[in-house]
C-alpha positions in Angstrom: 0.0 0.0 0.1 2.1 3.3 -1.1 1.9 6.0 1.2 -0.6 9.1 1.3 0.8 12.8 1.5 -2.3 15.4 1.5 -2.1 19.0 1.9 1.6 19.2 3.1 3.8 22.2 2.2 7.3 21.4 1.3 10.5 24.2 1.1 13.9 24.1 0.4 14.7 19.9 0.0 17.1 18.5 -1.7 15.5 15.3 -2.3 18.5 14.5 -4.5 20.5 13.8 -0.9 17.7 13.2 1.5 15.4 10.8 -1.2 12.1 11.0 -2.5 9.2 8.8 -0.8 7.0 7.1 -3.4 3.1 7.3 -2.9 0.1 9.8 -3.2 0.5 13.1 -2.8 -2.7 15.0 -2.8 -2.8 19.2 -3.0 0.7 19.3 -1.9 2.9 21.9 -2.7 7.1 21.8 -3.2 8.6 24.9 -3.5 12.1 25.4 -4.8 12.5 22.0 -4.3 15.3 19.3 -5.7 14.6 16.2 -8.0 17.1 16.4 -11.2 18.0 12.9 -12.2 15.8 11.0 -9.6 13.3 8.6 -9.9 9.4 9.4 -9.0 8.3 6.9 -10.9 5.0 5.8 -10.1 4.2 8.1 -7.8 0.5 10.3 -7.9 0.8 13.3 -7.7 -3.2 15.1 -7.8 -4.0 19.2 -7.7 -0.3 20.0 -6.6 1.5 22.3 -7.4 5.3 22.9 -8.4 7.2 26.5 -7.6 10.3 27.0 -9.0 11.9 23.3 -8.4 14.4 21.8 -10.1 13.8 18.3 -12.6 16.1 18.5 -15.0 15.8 14.9 -16.3 14.1 13.5 -13.7 12.2 10.0 -14.5 8.9 9.6 -14.3 8.1 6.6 -15.5 4.3 5.4 -14.6 4.0 8.9 -12.8 0.7 10.4 -12.4 0.4 13.5 -13.2 -3.7 15.0 -12.4 -4.0 18.8 -12.7 -0.4 19.9 -11.6 1.0 23.5 -12.0 4.7 23.8 -12.4 5.7 27.6 -11.7 9.2 29.1 -12.9 10.4 25.0 -12.5 13.7 23.5 -14.5 12.0 20.3 -16.3 14.7 20.1 -18.7 15.6 17.1 -20.6 12.8 14.7 -19.0 10.1 12.2 -20.5 6.2 13.0 -20.2 5.5 10.4 -22.8 6.0 7.1 -20.1 3.9 9.1 -17.4 0.2 7.3 -16.6 -1.9 8.9 -19.5 -5.3 8.5 -17.8 -6.7 11.9 -16.6 -3.1 13.7 -17.4 -4.0 17.2 -16.8 -0.9 20.1 -16.1 -0.2 24.1 -16.5 3.0 25.4 -17.1 3.8 29.3 -16.4 7.5 30.7 -16.4 9.2 27.2 -17.2 11.8 25.9 -18.8 11.1 22.9 -20.7 13.1 22.1 -23.1 14.5 18.7 -25.0 11.0 17.3 -23.4 9.5 13.9 -25.1 5.7 14.7 -25.2 5.1 12.1 -27.5 1.9 10.6 -28.6 0.3 12.6 -25.0 -3.3 13.4 -24.8 -2.3 17.6 -23.4 -5.7 19.3 -24.8 -6.8 21.7 -23.4 -3.0 22.7 -21.7 -2.3 25.8 -21.0 1.7 26.8 -21.2 2.9 30.8 -20.1 6.0 32.2 -20.9 7.9 29.2 -20.9 10.2 27.4 -23.3 9.8 25.0 -24.9 12.9 24.6 -26.9 13.8 21.1 -28.7 10.1 19.8 -27.6 9.1 16.4 -29.2 5.0 16.5 -29.6 4.6 13.8 -31.9 1.7 12.3 -32.9 0.5 14.7 -29.1 -3.0 15.5 -28.9 -2.2 19.4 -28.3 -6.4 20.8 -29.8 -7.1 23.5 -27.4 -3.8 24.6 -26.3 -2.3 27.8 -25.7 1.0 28.5 -26.3 0.9 32.3 -24.3 4.4 34.3 -25.0 6.2 30.4 -25.4 9.0 30.1 -27.5 8.9 26.5 -29.5 12.5 27.0 -31.5 13.2 23.4 -32.6 9.8 21.5 -31.6 8.9 18.9 -32.9 4.9 18.9 -34.6 4.6 15.7 -36.5 1.2 14.4 -36.9 0.1 16.7 -34.0 -3.6 17.6 -33.9 -3.2 21.0 -33.6 -6.8 22.1 -33.9 -8.4 25.3 -32.0 -4.4 25.9 -30.6 -3.8 29.3 -29.3 -0.9 30.0 -31.2 -1.2 34.2 -31.4 2.1 35.1 -28.7 3.8 31.5 -29.5 7.9 32.2 -31.0 9.6 30.3 -33.6 7.5 27.5 -34.0 7.7 25.7 -37.1 4.3 23.8 -38.6 4.1 21.7 -41.3 0.9 22.4 -42.5 0.3 19.3 -44.4 1.6 17.2 -41.4 -0.3 17.9 -39.2 -4.0 18.8 -38.2 -4.0 22.5 -37.8 -7.9 23.3 -38.2 -8.8 26.3 -36.1 -5.3 27.3 -34.5 -4.3 30.4 -34.3 -1.9 32.7 -35.7 -0.3 36.0 -35.1 0.8 37.6 -39.2 3.4 38.7 -37.2 5.3 35.4 -36.9 3.3 33.5 -39.5 6.9 32.6 -41.4 6.3 29.1 -39.1 4.0 28.2 -41.6 6.1 28.6 -44.6 9.6 27.9 -44.3 8.9 24.5 -45.7 8.3 26.2 -48.9 10.9 28.6 -48.4 9.4 31.8 -49.2 11.1 35.0 -47.3 8.6 37.1 -45.3 9.7 41.3 -45.2 
């Protein structure tokens, strides 16, 4: 039977030296905690908030993320594709998710605000109705991705092949439309 942690606040904990207890965390807040290179596999996070935490190369195999909010977090190189996809629901603000793997994830209606999403792999993911508010999507991979009604109006540096992705109803700003025409070699000035 896994441990249950309910309504707890964790601050400034370096789990790489202290160790992390696998279990179910419900309505917990983690502030300035360190998780890099750690295995938090098969942990359940329900309605949890992570503020200014470091998850660089953290292992998420079988982890449940339901209604989880990341603010100011460093999440470089994480593989979210191995998370439990049942009820997967995250939001991120002012966070760095560079080099993350989101292959075949259902992230519909997720909100990314002021995030760096450089080189994130969104191949075959459902990103319908996602909001990329002021996000840097340089070299992010969109391949056979569902982008229906996705909001790219303030996103930057994206490249999207309109023939390889579903984009009906997606929203783009005319200032950043060059990322839709890259494959055609067209220069816009």
